[in-house]
PLY file of the C-alpha trace (Angstrom):
ply
format ascii 1.0
element vertex 145
property float x
property float y
property float z
element edge 144
property int vertex1
property int vertex2
end_header
53.86 111.66 226.42
56.75 109.47 225.39
60.32 110.47 227.08
62.40 111.06 223.85
65.84 110.25 225.55
64.51 106.49 226.36
64.96 103.97 224.14
61.89 102.90 222.49
59.98 99.78 220.81
58.83 100.43 217.28
55.69 98.88 216.07
56.30 95.74 213.88
55.24 97.67 210.77
57.58 100.49 211.53
60.43 98.21 211.92
59.34 96.26 208.98
59.24 99.53 206.87
62.47 100.63 208.30
64.26 97.24 207.09
62.86 97.48 203.55
64.02 100.95 203.23
67.33 99.72 204.75
67.49 96.97 201.95
66.35 99.43 199.15
69.25 101.83 200.53
72.08 98.95 200.04
70.82 97.51 196.86
70.84 100.94 195.38
74.24 102.24 196.11
74.18 103.31 199.86
77.85 103.99 200.87
78.42 101.97 204.16
80.16 104.30 206.99
81.80 101.54 209.42
83.26 102.84 212.60
86.15 100.68 212.96
87.89 102.27 215.66
85.63 103.82 218.38
86.63 106.02 221.46
84.42 103.80 223.58
86.88 100.50 222.55
89.66 102.04 224.34
88.41 101.26 227.66
86.62 97.79 226.92
88.02 94.21 226.05
88.83 93.95 222.43
86.81 91.21 221.97
83.87 93.59 221.95
85.18 95.75 219.66
83.91 96.19 215.88
87.13 95.71 214.22
87.89 92.57 216.32
84.46 91.15 215.51
84.44 91.77 212.10
87.97 90.28 211.55
86.90 87.34 213.35
83.65 86.43 211.44
84.75 87.61 208.08
88.69 87.42 208.13
89.12 87.26 204.40
86.65 89.74 203.30
86.42 93.46 202.81
84.28 94.63 205.82
82.03 96.96 204.00
81.03 94.07 201.53
80.58 91.76 204.44
78.52 94.35 206.35
76.41 95.06 203.75
75.56 91.51 203.12
74.91 90.78 206.92
72.80 94.02 206.96
70.58 92.72 204.23
70.06 89.55 205.98
68.25 91.43 209.03
64.71 90.90 209.78
61.83 92.33 212.28
62.77 89.27 214.56
66.42 90.72 214.90
65.07 94.28 216.15
65.71 94.95 219.59
64.90 98.62 220.14
65.27 102.20 218.71
67.41 104.60 220.34
68.24 108.64 220.27
71.66 109.49 219.12
72.38 112.03 221.92
75.80 113.12 220.35
74.07 114.01 216.98
70.37 114.85 218.30
69.28 116.15 214.92
70.27 113.15 213.17
67.86 110.30 212.72
67.39 107.54 215.54
69.66 104.63 215.65
68.18 100.85 215.56
69.68 98.22 217.44
69.48 94.45 216.38
70.97 91.40 217.37
72.05 88.08 215.40
73.84 84.89 216.46
76.56 83.89 214.41
78.26 80.29 214.53
75.21 79.17 216.62
76.71 80.84 219.65
78.03 84.22 219.22
75.68 87.25 219.87
76.59 89.96 217.65
74.93 93.81 218.80
74.25 95.67 215.60
73.44 99.33 215.71
72.79 101.35 212.68
71.31 104.55 211.10
70.35 104.94 207.38
70.76 108.56 206.34
69.89 110.38 203.05
72.64 113.10 202.64
73.09 115.97 200.24
70.76 117.45 197.64
70.68 114.47 195.60
69.71 112.00 198.15
73.30 110.06 198.70
72.10 107.55 201.13
74.64 106.44 203.73
74.26 103.46 206.14
76.23 104.24 209.39
77.31 101.26 211.24
77.74 102.40 214.65
78.10 99.09 216.11
78.68 95.42 214.85
80.55 93.56 217.73
80.21 90.66 220.06
77.67 91.59 222.69
79.05 92.26 226.33
75.82 90.63 227.72
74.23 87.38 226.30
71.04 87.95 224.55
67.91 87.17 226.04
64.37 86.51 224.74
62.93 89.52 226.29
65.24 91.70 224.20
63.67 90.83 220.98
60.01 92.19 220.96
59.20 90.43 217.76
61.08 86.80 217.81
59.07 84.21 217.33
0 1
1 2
2 3
3 4
4 5
5 6
6 7
7 8
8 9
9 10
10 11
11 12
12 13
13 14
14 15
15 16
16 17
17 18
18 19
19 20
20 21
21 22
22 23
23 24
24 25
25 26
26 27
27 28
28 29
29 30
30 31
31 32
32 33
33 34
34 35
35 36
36 37
37 38
38 39
39 40
40 41
41 42
42 43
43 44
44 45
45 46
46 47
47 48
48 49
49 50
50 51
51 52
52 53
53 54
54 55
55 56
56 57
57 58
58 59
59 60
60 61
61 62
62 63
63 64
64 65
65 66
66 67
67 68
68 69
69 70
70 71
71 72
72 73
73 74
74 75
75 76
76 77
77 78
78 79
79 80
80 81
81 82
82 83
83 84
84 85
85 86
86 87
87 88
88 89
89 90
90 91
91 92
92 93
93 94
94 95
95 96
96 97
97 98
98 99
99 100
100 101
101 102
102 103
103 104
104 105
105 106
106 107
107 108
108 109
109 110
110 111
111 112
112 113
113 114
114 115
115 116
116 117
117 118
118 119
119 120
120 121
121 122
122 123
123 124
124 125
125 126
126 127
127 128
128 129
129 130
130 131
131 132
132 133
133 134
134 135
135 136
136 137
137 138
138 139
139 140
140 141
141 142
142 143
143 144
């Protein structure tokens, strides 16, 4: 029996299906809900905040458009793990990904795709898109070739 509170690694097929659903949603009008300021940012170095990272990587772009483009590039190799959202236990799990920008800058990405409302308006909730506080290691990516 799996402990529901611990992060888990989904199968490669499950991750590919998730990414396929994410891309379908983004290409079909899904709204991006990006947390610019987070409570957790108050206690951490600004370099690891969503706002700082997005402003530094995409300085002259609309953040939602830049994030949409970046989320569309995610692959199964970028997948790290799947986690439960403790604050909203009834909502779907969140997926964690990692990508390297400019050859050296590790960026941690945590997202949830939700279908909301009767007519299924889809929202991609971007909880995290910030420089990683700890450098990525190969062990963090179960499907990295």
